C-alpha positions in Angstrom: 79.3 167.6 178.9 82.5 167.9 176.9 84.6 170.9 176.0 86.2 170.8 172.5 89.2 172.9 171.5 91.5 173.2 168.5 94.9 175.0 168.4 95.0 175.8 164.7 91.3 176.1 163.8 90.6 178.4 166.8 87.4 176.6 167.6 85.7 175.5 170.8 82.4 174.0 171.7 80.4 171.7 173.9 79.1 168.2 173.4 77.5 165.3 175.3 79.5 162.1 175.3 78.6 158.6 176.5 80.4 155.3 176.8 78.6 152.1 176.2 81.1 149.5 177.6 81.0 145.8 176.8 79.7 143.8 179.8 79.1 147.0 181.7 76.7 149.9 182.3 76.2 153.1 180.4 78.8 155.7 181.5 78.7 159.5 181.3 81.4 162.2 181.7 81.5 164.3 184.9 80.7 167.8 183.7 82.7 169.9 183.1 85.8 167.7 183.4 86.2 166.7 179.8 88.4 168.3 177.2 88.9 166.9 173.7 90.3 168.0 170.3 93.5 169.5 171.7 96.3 169.2 169.1 97.5 170.5 165.8 96.5 170.2 162.2 93.4 171.1 160.2 93.0 168.5 157.5 95.4 166.0 159.1 97.2 166.0 162.4 97.2 164.7 166.0 94.8 165.4 168.8 94.3 164.4 172.4 92.3 165.3 175.4 91.1 164.1 178.8 87.7 163.0 180.2 86.6 162.1 183.7 84.0 159.4 183.5 81.5 158.3 186.1 81.6 154.5 185.7 78.6 152.5 187.1 80.2 149.2 186.2 82.8 147.5 184.0 83.4 143.8 183.1 86.4 141.7 183.8 88.3 139.1 181.8 90.9 136.4 182.6 88.7 135.0 185.4 88.1 131.3 185.8 84.6 131.9 184.4 83.1 134.1 181.8 80.3 136.6 182.6 78.5 139.4 180.8 77.9 141.1 184.1 80.1 144.0 185.5 82.6 142.9 188.1 83.8 146.4 189.2 82.1 149.7 189.9 80.8 152.2 190.7 83.9 154.4 190.5 85.4 157.3 188.5 87.9 156.8 185.6 90.1 159.1 183.5 90.4 158.5 179.8 93.3 160.1 177.8 93.2 159.4 174.0 95.9 160.2 171.5 94.7 160.0 167.9 95.9 160.7 164.4 93.2 162.2 162.2 92.5 162.8 158.5 89.7 165.0 157.3 87.8 164.9 154.0 85.6 167.9 153.3 82.5 167.6 151.2 80.7 170.9 150.7 79.3 171.8 154.2 80.3 168.4 155.6 83.6 167.2 157.1 84.4 163.6 157.7 87.2 163.1 160.1 88.7 159.6 160.5 90.5 159.0 163.8 92.9 156.2 164.9 95.2 155.8 167.8 95.4 154.7 171.4 94.3 155.6 174.8 95.3 155.5 178.5 92.8 154.7 181.2 93.0 155.0 185.0 90.3 153.6 187.3 90.1 155.7 190.4 89.7 153.5 193.5 87.7 150.8 191.6 85.4 148.7 193.9 84.6 145.1 193.3 80.9 144.2 192.6 80.8 141.5 195.2 77.3 140.3 194.2 78.2 139.5 190.6 81.6 138.2 191.7 80.0 135.8 194.2 77.5 134.7 191.6 80.2 134.0 189.1 82.3 131.9 191.4 79.2 130.1 192.8 78.3 128.9 189.3 81.9 128.1 188.6 82.2 125.9 191.7 78.6 124.6 191.3 78.1 125.5 195.0 74.8 126.1 196.8 76.2 129.3 198.4 79.5 131.2 198.1 81.0 134.4 199.3 84.2 136.0 198.1 86.8 138.0 200.0 89.1 139.5 197.4 91.3 142.6 197.1 92.1 144.2 193.8 95.4 145.7 192.7 94.7 148.7 190.4 97.0 149.3 187.4 97.1 151.6 184.4 95.0 150.5 181.4 95.6 151.1 177.7 94.2 150.1 174.4 93.5 151.1 170.8 90.7 153.3 169.5 89.4 154.4 166.1 86.3 156.2 164.9 84.6 158.8 162.7 83.6 162.3 163.4 81.1 164.0 161.1 80.7 167.8 161.2 78.1 169.9 159.5 78.7 173.6 159.0 75.4 175.2 159.9 77.0 178.6 159.4 80.5 180.2 159.3 80.4 180.4 163.1 78.4 177.4 164.1 78.9 173.7 163.3 77.1 170.5 164.5 79.2 167.4 165.2 78.6 163.7 165.9 81.4 161.2 166.7 81.5 157.5 167.2 84.7 155.8 168.4 85.3 152.2 169.5 87.7 151.5 172.3 89.4 148.1 172.8 91.8 147.6 175.7 92.2 146.4 179.3 93.7 147.3 182.6 95.5 144.6 184.6 93.7 144.1 188.0 95.0 141.1 189.8 92.7 139.7 192.5 93.9 137.9 195.6 92.0 136.5 198.6 89.7 133.6 199.4 86.2 132.4 198.8 84.1 130.3 201.1 81.1 128.2 200.0 78.9 125.2 200.6 78.5 122.3 198.3 76.9 118.9 198.9 76.5 119.8 202.6 80.2 120.5 203.0 81.8 123.9 203.7 85.0 124.8 201.8 87.4 127.7 201.7 89.7 128.2 198.7 92.6 130.6 198.2 92.8 132.3 194.8 95.2 134.6 193.0 93.7 135.7 189.6 95.6 137.5 187.0 92.4 139.3 186.0 92.0 142.5 184.0 89.3 145.1 183.8 87.7 145.2 180.3 88.0 148.5 178.6 86.0 147.9 175.4 83.0 149.7 174.1 81.4 152.4 171.9 81.9 156.1 172.8 79.3 158.5 171.3 79.5 162.3 171.2 77.1 164.9 170.0 77.6 168.6 170.1 78.2 172.1 168.6 81.4 173.9 167.7 81.8 177.7 167.7 84.5 179.0 165.3 86.1 182.4 165.1 
């Protein structure tokens, strides 16, 4: 659940928001730790907020192989967007266009060792392989843009739906070793990967706004 608030419009409300990440699993906010729409301006302005997400899994890039499977998770993550907006009113409807950036912090992300082992095993063409990596967590950032549609059901109540696309990453260097078996021979390889956690996907929100 998400809390919405506006400084000049004196409105607040609740909504449900979900993140559909690329190469990851559906993520939902941790209720009630989500606040959006804080800022200034009515027809145009700036807004921000903060959301604590429960992340089942996120993909990674800059690995020696490509995979559509999540490589980290489960963990919690904090999303802080900063967006400029422009609103076009049409009778009882309002179309708000948003564009800006975001910061992202993964809280104690855990490696998905099963998917990581599978990726390196296919990369090395090994019969079996186990990884032993540690991950260095860093702040993520990216760009975001979207559209929010609001329908004024009455003077006090409005329905809202928003779709935003996030595109960014968080550096997450991996270091360690992996041990495997290939052609009857056992091998151990040291690896230092300048990997990054993929922060890309569609964020959808649906809710109501109460005005006064």
